[in-house]
C-alpha positions in Angstrom: 148.1 120.3 81.8 147.3 118.0 84.5 146.3 114.4 84.3 143.4 113.0 86.4 145.0 111.0 89.2 145.7 107.1 88.8 143.7 107.2 85.6 144.8 105.2 82.5 142.4 105.7 79.7 142.4 104.5 75.9 144.9 101.8 76.2 144.5 100.2 72.9 144.8 103.7 71.2 147.6 104.6 73.2 149.7 101.6 72.0 148.4 102.2 68.4 149.2 105.8 68.1 152.6 105.3 69.8 153.5 102.5 67.7 156.7 103.2 65.7 155.1 102.0 62.5 151.8 103.9 62.7 152.8 107.3 63.8 155.4 106.8 60.9 152.8 106.2 58.3 150.1 108.4 59.4 151.4 111.8 58.0 151.0 110.2 54.5 147.2 109.9 55.3 147.0 113.7 55.7 146.6 113.8 51.7 142.9 112.5 52.9 142.1 114.1 56.0 143.5 117.5 54.8 140.7 117.5 52.2 138.2 118.5 55.2 140.1 121.3 57.1 138.6 124.1 55.0 135.2 122.7 55.6 135.5 122.2 59.2 137.0 125.5 59.8 134.1 127.2 57.6 131.5 125.6 60.3 133.7 126.9 63.3 133.5 130.5 62.4 136.8 131.2 64.3 137.3 134.9 65.2 140.2 136.9 66.0 141.3 136.4 69.5 139.9 133.5 70.2 141.3 130.4 72.1 140.9 127.1 70.6 141.5 123.3 72.0 142.3 120.9 69.0 141.5 117.5 70.2 143.4 114.8 68.5 145.6 117.3 66.6 147.5 114.8 64.8 150.5 116.3 62.8 149.2 119.7 63.7 148.2 121.3 60.4 144.7 121.8 61.1 145.8 123.5 64.4 148.3 125.9 62.4 145.8 126.8 60.0 143.2 127.7 62.9 146.2 129.7 64.8 146.3 131.8 61.3 142.6 132.7 61.9 142.5 133.5 65.3 145.5 135.7 64.9 148.4 136.8 67.3 145.8 137.9 70.0 144.5 134.2 69.8 146.1 130.9 70.6 145.6 127.3 69.9 146.1 124.3 72.0 146.8 121.0 70.1 146.5 117.7 72.4 147.4 114.0 71.1 147.7 110.7 72.6 150.7 110.2 70.3 154.3 111.6 71.4 155.6 111.0 67.8 152.6 113.3 66.3 153.3 116.1 69.0 157.3 116.0 68.1 156.0 116.5 64.3 153.5 119.0 65.2 156.1 121.0 67.3 158.7 120.8 64.3 156.0 122.2 61.9 155.3 125.3 64.1 158.8 126.1 64.5 159.7 125.3 61.1 157.0 127.8 60.0 157.7 130.4 62.7 154.1 129.9 64.3 154.1 131.4 67.9 150.6 131.1 68.9 150.1 127.5 68.6 151.6 124.8 71.1 151.2 121.0 71.4 150.9 118.8 74.5 150.8 115.0 74.6 147.7 114.1 76.3 144.3 112.4 76.6 141.6 114.6 76.3 139.2 111.7 77.8 140.5 112.5 81.3 143.2 114.9 81.2 142.7 118.7 82.4 144.3 121.7 80.9 145.2 124.8 82.9 144.9 127.2 80.1 140.9 126.6 79.8 138.6 127.9 79.4 138.6 127.6 75.8 136.2 129.6 73.4 136.4 126.8 70.9 137.2 122.7 70.9 137.7 121.5 67.6 138.9 118.3 65.9 139.6 116.8 62.6 139.1 113.2 62.9 140.5 113.0 66.3 137.2 112.1 68.5 136.4 108.7 67.1 138.9 107.0 69.7 137.6 107.4 72.8 136.8 104.3 74.9 134.7 106.2 76.9 133.2 108.9 74.8 130.7 110.2 77.1 133.2 111.0 79.7 135.4 112.5 76.8 132.8 114.8 75.5 131.9 115.6 78.8 135.5 116.5 79.7 135.8 118.7 76.6 132.4 120.7 77.7 134.2 121.3 80.8 137.1 123.2 79.0 135.1 125.3 77.1 133.6 128.8 78.3 129.7 129.1 78.4 128.3 129.8 75.1 131.6 128.3 73.7 131.4 126.2 70.5 132.3 122.4 69.7 133.2 121.4 65.9 134.5 118.3 64.6 134.8 116.2 61.5 134.3 112.3 61.7 133.6 109.8 59.1 130.2 108.4 57.9 129.8 104.8 57.7 132.7 102.7 56.1 130.5 101.2 53.1 130.5 105.3 52.0 134.3 105.6 52.2 135.6 103.6 49.5 139.2 104.5 50.4 139.2 102.6 53.6 140.9 99.0 53.0 138.5 97.7 55.6 136.2 97.2 52.8 138.2 95.0 51.1 140.1 92.9 54.2 137.2 92.9 56.5 136.6 89.3 56.2 140.1 88.6 57.2 140.2 90.8 60.2 140.1 89.3 63.9 136.8 89.8 65.7 136.7 92.7 68.0 137.8 92.1 71.6 135.3 91.7 74.3 134.9 95.2 75.8 135.4 95.7 79.7 132.4 97.2 81.3 131.7 101.0 80.9 133.9 100.7 77.7 133.1 101.4 74.1 134.6 100.4 70.7 137.0 102.6 69.2 137.6 103.1 65.3 137.5 105.6 62.4 133.6 104.9 62.4 132.5 105.0 65.9 130.7 108.2 65.5 129.3 107.2 61.9 125.6 107.6 63.3 124.5 111.2 63.2 121.3 110.5 65.4 123.4 108.3 68.1 126.3 111.1 68.0 123.8 113.9 68.7 122.3 112.2 71.5 125.7 111.4 73.0 126.4 115.2 73.1 123.4 116.3 74.3 123.4 113.7 77.1 126.5 115.2 78.5 125.3 119.0 78.3 125.9 120.1 74.6 123.4 121.9 73.0 122.3 122.9 69.4 123.7 119.9 67.7 123.9 119.9 64.2 125.2 117.3 61.7 126.1 118.3 58.4 127.1 115.7 55.8 129.8 115.7 52.9 130.7 113.6 49.9 133.9 114.5 47.8 136.6 112.7 45.7 140.4 113.1 46.7 143.0 112.3 44.3 145.8 110.6 46.3 149.0 108.6 46.3 148.7 105.0 47.0 150.5 105.7 50.4 147.6 107.6 51.3 145.5 104.6 51.3 147.5 101.8 52.3 151.1 100.7 52.6 152.4 97.0 52.4 152.5 96.4 56.1 149.2 97.8 57.1 147.2 94.6 56.8 149.2 93.0 59.3 149.1 95.9 61.4 145.4 95.7 61.6 145.4 92.0 62.6 145.5 89.9 59.3 147.1 86.7 60.4 150.0 85.2 58.3 147.6 82.7 57.2 145.0 84.9 55.4 147.6 87.5 54.4 147.8 86.5 50.5 144.3 86.3 50.3 143.7 89.7 52.0 146.4 91.3 49.6 144.7 90.2 46.6 141.5 91.4 47.6 142.9 94.6 48.5 144.4 94.8 45.2 141.1 94.0 43.2 139.7 97.0 45.6 142.3 99.3 44.6 141.9 98.5 41.0 138.8 100.1 40.9 140.0 103.3 42.5 143.4 103.8 40.3 143.4 106.4 37.9 145.5 106.6 34.4 148.1 108.7 35.9 148.7 106.3 38.4 147.3 108.1 41.6 143.8 107.1 43.1 140.4 108.7 43.3 139.5 108.3 47.1 135.6 108.9 47.4 135.3 110.2 50.9 132.0 110.8 53.0 132.2 112.7 56.1 130.4 114.9 58.6 130.8 118.0 60.6 129.3 118.3 63.6 128.6 121.2 65.7 127.2 122.1 69.2 127.6 124.8 71.8 127.9 125.1 75.5 124.7 126.5 77.1 125.2 130.1 78.7 123.6 128.7 81.7 
């Protein structure tokens, strides 16, 4: 893997995903995100022997499952901006004895991978955090062989995702910062508009873009949704913290089950595309 000379991208996301607090709590969120893995992989139709790039590979579980599908003659390279999550992923493949899946710390917005081209680029909630999304999806395109495939999961709008605490504490969050020229906002919901997302992909060369929407309810523990420090981490001030937490508790009460766990309604979409053969 090589990095574009002099390029420092996604500074906000680099800090966030390498923050000791956030990288520690993230694996708990896999109770939510892993609920879409089977559906994502069905859309990708991975074949034995294929080479796969997993963009924003997180804790590596989706990469590992993709590695099982492509078999010993195939391979998966997971790339993530978080050093801690890459370490976790490497531990998981070692623990499971997986030999066809590797991980690297990288920002796929600009970094280049010597193992290219790949037959497939995939992502499970990892592509919404590019501050230059057109640049990122063009870079991904350039790493996929002619006729190769792209498939990723991203969230539908926040108001369809009752699990997200922004629905409860939104009024107490700071206004987003002013963006530098050429930059886009990054958030879990930055690709929530399927029409805009399709236009973005087509503008950089992807074709046959299809967006398929899904809704389901996942039963999770509380820490899959929130933990005590998260409102402060998201920017709620000390002045508003008590009110924000009260609003959050009211919101969670509507999701709480009799057994103490929570029903988390999730609304997501699977976006697929291909690189033209010519």
